[in-house]
N, C-alpha and C positions, 0 to 999 in steps of 0.2 A: 238697550233694554229699558222698557218703561219701569219707573220706580216700583210699581206694585206687581210686577211680573212674577210668576211663579217658576220654580226650577224643578226639572225632572231629577229625581234621586235615583241613582244607579246603585243597586246593592251589590256588594262583593259576594262572590260565591263562598259558601261555608266550606270548612276544611274537609268535611266528609264528602262533599260533592267533588272537590278537586281531587282527592285520593281515589275516588271511585273512577274518575275519568282517566287518570294517569295509569291505574292498574289495568283498565280495559284497553289502553293503547300500547300493549306489549308487541314487540316485533313479530311480524308474520313469517310464514315459512320462506318467502322469497328473501327477506332480509336476513333471516337466519342462514340461508344458503349462500348469500352474498358474503356474509361475515365469515363463514366457514371457508369459503374460497379465498377470501383475503388472508385469513390465518394460515391457510396452506401455502399460498404464495409467499408470505413473509417467512414461513419455515424454509421454503426452498431457497429464498433469498439469503437467509442466515447460513444455510448450507453452502451455497455458492461463495459467500464472503469467507467462510471458514476454509473452504478449499483453495481459494484465492490467496489467502494469508499463508496457508501451508506451502503453496507453490512459491510464494515470494520468499519464505524461509529457506526452502530448498535451493532457490536461485542464489540467495545470499550466501549459503554455505558453499555452493559450487564456485561462486566468484571469489570468495575468501581463499578456497583451496587453489584456485587458479592463480590468484595474486601470490600466494606463497610459493607456488611452483615458478612463477615468473621471476620473483625475487631470487630464488635459487639459481635460475638461469643467468640472471644479471650478475650474480656473484661469480659464477663460472666464467662468464664473458669478461669480467673485470680481471680475473686472475689471468686468463688467456692473453688479455691486452698487456699486462705487465710482462708475461713470459715473452711475447712477441717483441716488445720494446727491448728486452734484454738481449734477445737474439739479434735484433737489428743493430744494436750497439756492438755486439761481438762481430757481426758481419762487417761493420764499418772499420773496426780495428784491424780485422784480418786483411781487409782490402788494402788499408793503409800500409800494413806490414809488407803485403805482397808488392805493392808499388815500390816501396823503399828497397826491397830485396832484388827486384828486377832492374831497378835503376842503378844500383850500386856496383 
């Protein structure tokens, strides 16, 4: 730039002009419709997530109940295993007694 060149001065817009332009740029009907559709979709999404969480809670309750039932069955099987072991021991003793009685 030469030493004596002039510069162009760019004026900033006044606040009133900026305010009037932003108020004139309000969303139009298409944007309003799009926002309404988005809000409706979000509401549906929230409902779906709430239903999903409810289903998970029901599943958790069912699995917990099943777990309790299975633990009860396991307890019964453990008792049955002890009873069978005792019967087996009695059977072995009776077999040994019978072997001695027939041998003697």
